[in-house]
C-alpha positions in Angstrom: -0.1 0.0 0.3 1.4 3.3 -1.0 1.4 6.1 1.8 2.0 9.8 1.7 4.1 10.9 4.3 3.6 15.0 4.4 6.1 15.7 6.4 8.8 14.8 4.5 6.9 14.6 1.1 8.2 11.6 0.1 5.8 8.3 -1.0 7.1 4.9 0.4 5.8 2.2 -1.0 5.7 -1.4 0.5 8.1 -3.5 -1.4 6.3 -6.5 -3.2 8.0 -8.3 -6.2 6.0 -8.2 -9.2 5.0 -11.5 -10.5 1.7 -11.1 -12.3 -1.6 -9.3 -11.8 -3.9 -8.5 -9.8 -0.8 -7.6 -7.8 1.1 -4.6 -9.1 2.1 -1.4 -7.5 0.8 1.2 -8.9 3.4 3.9 -10.2 1.8 7.0 -7.6 2.3 10.6 -7.8 0.9 13.5 -5.8 -1.8 14.4 -8.1 -3.0 10.5 -8.5 -2.9 9.7 -4.9 -7.0 9.9 -4.9 -7.0 7.5 -7.6 -5.4 4.6 -5.1 -8.1 2.7 -3.1 -7.4 3.5 0.7 -6.6 0.6 3.0 -8.9 -2.0 3.5 -10.3 -0.7 0.3 -10.0 -3.5 -2.5 -11.0 -3.9 -5.9 -13.1 -6.8 -6.5 -11.8 -9.3 -8.9 -14.6 -11.1 -11.0 -13.1 -14.0 -11.4 -16.0 -15.1 -14.1 -15.7 -12.0 -15.8 -12.5 -12.3 -16.4 -12.2 -15.9 -17.9 -15.0 -14.3 -20.5 -13.5 -11.8 -21.4 -9.9 -14.0 -21.8 -12.0 -16.5 -24.1 -13.3 -13.8 -26.5 -10.0 -12.5 -26.9 -8.8 -15.4 -27.6 -11.7 -16.4 -30.0 -11.3 -12.6 -31.9 -7.4 -12.3 -31.8 -5.7 -15.6 -31.5 -7.2 -16.7 -35.1 -6.2 -14.0 -36.9 -2.8 -12.9 -35.9 -2.0 -17.1 -35.8 -3.1 -16.7 -39.8 -1.2 -14.0 -40.4 2.1 -15.8 -39.0 0.9 -18.8 -40.9 1.4 -16.5 -44.6 4.0 -15.0 -43.5 6.1 -18.0 -42.6 4.9 -19.4 -46.3 6.4 -16.5 -47.5 9.6 -16.5 -45.9 10.2 -20.3 -46.3 8.7 -21.0 -49.9 12.0 -20.5 -51.3 13.5 -23.8 -49.6 10.8 -25.8 -51.4 11.1 -23.9 -54.8 14.4 -24.8 -55.0 14.1 -28.7 -55.0 10.5 -28.2 -57.2 13.2 -26.5 -60.3 13.8 -23.4 -59.1 17.9 -23.8 -59.6 17.6 -25.4 -63.2 15.6 -22.6 -64.8 16.7 -19.6 -63.3 20.5 -21.0 -63.9 21.2 -20.6 -59.8 24.3 -22.1 -57.8 24.4 -22.5 -54.1 25.5 -18.9 -53.2 22.9 -17.4 -56.0 20.0 -19.2 -53.1 21.7 -17.9 -50.1 21.7 -14.8 -51.4 18.2 -14.7 -52.4 17.1 -15.6 -48.7 19.9 -13.2 -47.2 18.1 -9.9 -49.1 15.0 -10.9 -47.5 16.8 -11.0 -43.9 18.2 -7.2 -45.3 14.8 -5.9 -46.2 13.6 -6.8 -42.8 16.4 -5.4 -40.8 16.1 -2.3 -42.3 12.1 -2.1 -41.7 11.5 -3.9 -38.8 11.9 -0.8 -36.6 9.3 1.5 -37.9 7.3 -1.7 -39.0 6.8 -2.6 -35.0 6.9 1.0 -33.7 3.6 2.2 -36.1 1.7 -0.2 -35.2 -1.1 1.8 -33.2 -0.2 4.9 -35.7 -1.6 2.5 -39.0 -3.9 0.6 -36.6 -3.1 -3.4 -36.6 -6.0 -4.4 -39.1 -4.8 -1.6 -41.6 -1.0 -2.5 -41.3 -1.2 -6.4 -41.0 -3.6 -6.5 -44.0 -2.0 -4.6 -46.4 1.4 -6.2 -46.1 -0.4 -9.1 -46.6 -1.4 -7.8 -49.8 1.9 -6.5 -50.9 3.7 -9.4 -50.3 1.2 -11.9 -52.0 1.4 -9.9 -55.0 4.8 -10.1 -55.0 5.1 -13.7 -54.7 2.9 -14.4 -57.1 4.5 -12.2 -59.3 8.0 -14.2 -59.0 6.4 -16.7 -61.3 7.6 -14.1 -63.5 11.4 -14.0 -62.5 13.5 -15.2 -65.4 17.5 -14.8 -63.8 18.8 -14.5 -60.4 18.9 -10.9 -60.3 15.1 -10.4 -60.4 14.6 -13.1 -57.6 16.8 -11.5 -55.2 15.0 -7.6 -55.7 11.5 -10.2 -55.3 12.9 -11.4 -52.1 14.4 -8.3 -50.7 10.1 -6.3 -51.5 8.6 -9.6 -50.1 10.9 -9.1 -46.9 10.5 -5.6 -46.3 6.5 -5.7 -46.7 6.3 -9.0 -44.2 8.7 -6.9 -41.7 5.2 -5.1 -41.3 3.7 -8.2 -39.7 6.5 -9.0 -37.5 5.0 -6.8 -34.6 2.4 -9.4 -33.5 3.4 -10.1 -30.9 4.2 -6.7 -29.4 0.2 -6.6 -30.6 -0.6 -8.9 -28.2 1.0 -7.6 -25.1 -1.9 -5.1 -25.7 -4.2 -7.4 -25.1 -2.5 -10.1 -22.8 -1.3 -10.2 -19.1 1.8 -11.8 -18.4 1.3 -15.0 -17.2 -1.0 -15.7 -20.6 1.6 -14.2 -23.0 4.0 -16.8 -23.5 1.2 -19.2 -24.1 -0.9 -17.0 -26.7 2.4 -16.2 -28.7 3.3 -19.9 -28.6 0.5 -20.4 -30.6 0.8 -17.8 -32.7 4.7 -18.2 -33.4 3.9 -22.2 -33.6 2.5 -21.3 -36.7 5.9 -20.7 -38.3 6.4 -24.2 -37.6 3.1 -25.4 -39.0 3.5 -23.6 -41.8 6.8 -24.7 -42.4 5.3 -28.5 -42.5 2.1 -27.0 -44.7 4.5 -26.0 -46.9 6.3 -29.5 -47.6 2.9 -30.4 -48.2 1.8 -28.1 -51.0 4.7 -28.6 -52.2 4.8 -32.3 -52.3 1.2 -32.1 -53.7 2.3 -29.5 -56.5 5.3 -31.5 -57.3 3.3 -34.8 -57.5 0.4 -33.5 -59.3 1.4 -30.0 -61.1 4.7 -30.0 -62.2 4.6 -29.0 -66.2 1.5 -28.5 -66.3 0.6 -25.1 -68.5 4.1 -25.6 -69.1 5.3 -24.5 -65.8 7.7 -26.2 -63.8 6.5 -26.8 -60.0 8.1 -24.1 -58.5 6.1 -21.5 -60.3 2.9 -23.0 -59.3 4.4 -22.7 -55.5 4.6 -19.3 -55.7 1.6 -18.6 -57.3 -0.6 -20.5 -55.0 1.6 -19.0 -51.7 1.0 -15.8 -53.1 -2.9 -15.7 -54.5 -3.8 -17.4 -51.0 -2.8 -14.7 -48.0 -4.1 -11.6 -50.3 -7.7 -12.9 -50.1 -7.3 -13.1 -46.5 -6.2 -10.2 -45.8 -9.4 -8.6 -46.1 -10.9 -10.7 -43.6 -8.0 -9.2 -41.3 -8.9 -5.6 -42.2 -12.3 -6.3 -41.2 -12.4 -8.2 -38.4 -9.4 -7.7 -36.1 -9.4 -5.2 -33.3 -6.9 -2.5 -33.0 -6.5 -1.4 -29.3 -8.6 -2.3 -26.4 -9.8 1.3 -26.5 -11.0 0.9 -29.6 -13.3 -2.0 -29.2 -16.6 -0.8 -31.3 -18.3 -4.2 -31.9 -18.4 -7.9 -30.2 -17.7 -7.0 -26.4 -20.6 -5.9 -23.4 -19.7 -2.3 -21.8 -18.6 -4.3 -18.9 -16.3 -6.4 -20.9 -14.4 -3.1 -22.6 -13.6 -1.4 -19.1 -12.2 -4.6 -18.1 -10.1 -5.5 -21.1 -8.7 -2.2 -20.7 -7.5 -2.7 -17.3 -5.7 -5.5 -18.4 -4.2 -3.6 -20.6 -3.1 -1.6 -18.0 -1.8 -4.1 -15.6 0.5 -5.9 -18.5 2.2 -1.8 -18.6 -0.1 -0.7 -21.4 -1.1 3.1 -21.6 -4.6 4.2 -22.2 -3.8 7.1 -23.6 -2.7 7.6 -27.7 1.1 6.3 -27.2 4.1 9.0 -28.7 6.7 7.9 -30.0 10.2 8.7 -27.5 13.1 8.3 -30.2 15.6 8.9 -26.9 13.8 5.6 -25.4 14.7 3.9 -28.7 18.4 3.8 -28.0 18.6 4.4 -24.9 17.3 0.4 -24.3 21.3 -0.3 -25.5 22.8 1.2 -22.8 20.9 -1.6 -20.3 22.7 -5.2 -20.3 20.1 -7.2 -20.2 19.2 -5.9 -23.2 22.3 -7.5 -24.8 21.9 -10.4 -22.8 18.4 -10.9 -24.3 20.2 -10.2 -27.4 22.5 -12.6 -27.6 19.8 -15.4 -26.7 18.0 -13.9 -29.5 20.9 -13.9 -32.4 22.0 -17.5 -31.4 18.2 -18.8 -32.1 17.5 -16.5 -35.3 20.8 -17.9 -36.5 19.8 -21.7 -36.2 16.1 -21.2 -36.8 16.7 -19.2 -40.5 19.3 -21.8 -41.4 17.3 -24.6 -40.8 13.7 -23.2 -42.1 16.0 -22.0 -45.2 17.9 -25.1 -45.7 16.0 -28.1 -44.4 14.7 -29.9 -48.1 18.1 -29.6 -48.9 19.4 -30.5 -45.5 16.9 -33.4 -45.3 17.8 -34.5 -49.3 21.5 -34.6 -48.1 20.8 -37.5 -45.9 19.9 -39.6 -49.0 15.9 -39.4 -49.4 14.6 -38.5 -53.1 13.7 -34.9 -53.7 9.7 -35.2 -53.4 10.3 -37.5 -49.8 12.1 -34.2 -48.8 9.6 -32.4 -49.1 7.3 -34.5 -47.2 9.7 -34.9 -44.6 10.0 -31.6 -43.3 6.4 -31.9 -42.1 8.2 -34.3 -39.4 10.5 -31.8 -38.5 8.4 -29.2 -38.3 5.3 -30.8 -35.9 8.4 -31.2 -33.4 9.2 -27.9 -33.4 5.5 -26.9 -33.1 5.2 -29.3 -30.0 8.1 -28.0 -28.5 7.0 -24.2 -29.0 3.9 -25.0 -27.5 5.2 -27.4 -24.5 8.1 -24.7 -23.2 5.8 -21.9 -23.0 3.4 -23.1 -21.4 5.9 -24.6 -18.7 6.9 -21.2 -18.7 3.5 -19.6 -18.3 2.5 -22.1 -15.6 5.3 -21.9 -13.5 7.1 -18.2 -14.3 10.9 -19.4 -14.1 11.2 -18.1 -17.6 15.3 -17.9 -17.2 15.3 -21.6 -16.6 12.6 -22.5 -19.1 14.6 -21.0 -21.9 18.1 -22.3 -20.4 16.5 -25.7 -20.8 15.0 -25.3 -24.0 18.5 -24.8 -25.6 19.8 -28.1 -24.0 18.3 -30.5 -26.8 20.0 -28.4 -29.4 23.1 -28.6 -28.3 22.2 -32.3 -28.4 21.1 -32.4 -31.4 23.7 -30.5 -33.7 26.2 -32.2 -32.0 24.6 -35.5 -33.5 24.5 -34.1 -36.9 28.1 -33.0 -37.0 30.0 -36.3 -35.7 27.2 -39.2 -37.0 26.7 -40.2 -40.7 23.5 -42.4 -40.4 20.9 -41.4 -42.1 18.0 -42.0 -39.5 20.0 -41.0 -36.8 20.5 -37.3 -38.2 17.0 -37.1 -39.3 16.1 -37.4 -35.3 18.8 -35.3 -34.3 17.2 -32.7 -36.6 13.9 -33.4 -35.2 15.1 -32.9 -31.8 16.7 -29.1 -33.3 13.5 -28.4 -34.0 11.9 -29.4 -31.0 14.7 -27.2 -29.2 15.3 -23.9 -31.1 11.5 -23.4 -32.4 10.5 -22.1 -28.9 13.6 -20.4 -28.1 11.9 -17.5 -29.8 8.6 -17.3 -28.3 10.1 -17.6 -24.9 12.7 -14.7 -25.5 10.2 -12.5 -26.8 7.6 -12.7 -23.7 10.2 -12.5 -21.7 11.4 -9.3 -23.1 8.4 -8.0 -23.6 7.8 -8.2 -19.4 11.1 -7.0 -18.9 11.5 -3.5 -20.7 7.9 -1.6 -20.3 6.4 1.7 -21.8 5.3 1.5 -25.3 8.4 3.4 -26.8 10.7 0.8 -25.0 8.4 -2.4 -25.3 8.2 -1.9 -29.0 12.2 -1.1 -29.5 13.4 -3.9 -28.1 10.9 -6.3 -29.7 11.9 -4.9 -33.2 15.4 -5.4 -32.2 15.0 -8.6 -31.2 14.3 -9.2 -35.1 16.5 -6.5 -36.1 19.9 -7.6 -35.0 18.7 -11.6 -34.7 18.6 -11.1 -38.5 22.2 -10.0 -39.0 22.9 -13.7 -37.4 20.3 -15.2 -39.6 22.4 -13.7 -43.1 25.5 -15.3 -41.5 23.5 -18.4 -41.0 22.9 -18.6 -44.7 26.1 -18.0 -45.6 27.4 -20.6 -43.2 25.0 -23.4 -45.3 27.1 -23.7 -48.2 29.0 -27.2 -47.9 26.2 -30.2 -48.8 25.4 -32.2 -48.0 26.0 -32.8 -44.5 26.9 -29.2 -43.6 29.9 -29.4 -41.5 30.6 -25.6 -40.9 27.4 -24.6 -40.6 25.8 -27.3 -37.8 29.3 -26.7 -36.3 28.6 -22.7 -36.4 25.0 -23.5 -34.7 26.5 -25.8 -32.3 28.4 -22.7 -31.1 25.1 -20.6 -31.1 23.2 -22.8 -29.0 25.7 -23.3 -26.5 25.9 -19.1 -26.2 22.4 -19.1 -26.0 22.1 -21.5 -23.0 24.7 -19.5 -21.0 23.6 -16.3 -21.7 20.1 -17.1 -20.6 21.9 -18.5 -16.9 23.6 -15.4 -17.4 20.4 -13.1 -17.9 18.2 -14.7 -14.9 21.3 -14.2 -12.5 21.5 -10.4 -13.8 17.8 -9.4 -13.3 18.1 -10.9 -10.0 20.7 -9.3 -8.7 18.7 -5.8 -10.4 15.8 -7.1 -8.4 18.1 -7.2 -5.1 19.2 -3.6 -5.6 15.9 -2.1 -6.0 15.0 -3.6 -2.9 18.0 -2.7 -0.8 17.2 1.1 -2.1 13.4 1.2 -1.8 13.4 3.8 0.8 16.2 5.8 -0.7 16.0 9.3 -1.2 16.6 8.3 -5.2 13.7 6.4 -4.9 11.5 8.6 -3.6 12.3 11.6 -6.7 12.1 8.5 -9.5 8.4 7.8 -8.1 7.2 11.3 -9.3 7.9 9.7 -12.6 5.4 7.6 -14.0 5.9 3.7 -15.5 6.0 4.8 -18.8 8.3 7.5 -18.3 10.9 5.1 -17.0 10.1 1.8 -18.0 11.5 -1.1 -16.1 13.8 1.4 -14.4 10.8 2.2 -12.1 11.6 1.4 -8.5 8.5 -0.7 -7.8 8.9 -2.5 -10.9 10.4 -5.6 -10.5 11.6 -7.8 -13.2 10.4 -11.6 -13.4 12.9 -14.4 -13.4 
């Protein structure tokens, strides 16, 4: 309970480590003391209302956002399926041309990621996401007209630029969900990346078997045409049905439910006012040690995930399977990745042990990559690839959800989540370049093993460091410096506010 000491003109706040709503110390200023419940007064929490609201949010938001990510991942990973469906032969591509095409996608994402994340509320999520889908869908369909590597590189760059405007989807979820719900919902959306990868394999398999040569086209052209048209059609559903913000709900919820949704959003440190982008905060996050520890985890995960997604059909073909069977076997690998995402994210939400769950999730990747380096048996290598996917794919959603909990304020949180895609994509580019020694890809797998070890160490170090900062805040709770900082809001100070404690 906050209390005002008139003799010292300081605000004293009992220390309570933030775990999850409804227990969260309010940021209090002398002008806002009247809004704080007095001692003995507690706001009633209607669990039945909360469950109903949560169910309706899941119904309105998750299917649409999951679909956006599903189509985005299809647009990103279809290049790998097209490669072994005749793309290389028709366009005369060598190993470096393909790597460069995959790299151009990432370069565009790096350039456009920050504005694509921070402008979400300005443009409105439904407009931004649907517009991006229409754009990359059109460009993907136009890939059928590519006749050389230069045209392919240009199209992949433009597709990457368009897709960067939906990568803020995890940031969008933070407007609606509380921290104990966040990783699980993020996992449902992010798991679409693995389901889409598996679906891509099935589509490619069906196209190769039934459409290769139809209309005088090789199978790769049909892959790009079909996977370009579908997101364009679905974009209009997103445009008309995806809600923009808790404060802007117009249909589907009662007035009581709308008020409850706004309160839920506030508990997750979202402002009720129209957010203003504070440019100083964009770069200020880079001065924090825990920012760089999060980046190490994110960069390692991106290196492994991007290379696995782009080269998976080729990697499996290198085991000795036919090109057609390689397309089909990718679905098994992606199914393992999906299972890992859902399992580890649910454990993280239930236990709230974010750092430990993140570290444990990387152990399988270390073992899997070691097997891929030193074992040549085909079936064992395929099992190791499944283990890598099970361990690597959960890393992104675990790290992003923990980052969103650890950096608060619209600009600060949005910037960090954008940087979690920008810096890692630099590593993803190096991952694409590392996988150029088929069929065993010893160089690429060795680099991925090193990245997995780095992720494990950084996860443990991050948990220790945030615990250290929490202890320091507790010791300084009643200092003059803390009292001065309490005159500012969470939006101004972010997680540096003396009453904000990190989840470990």
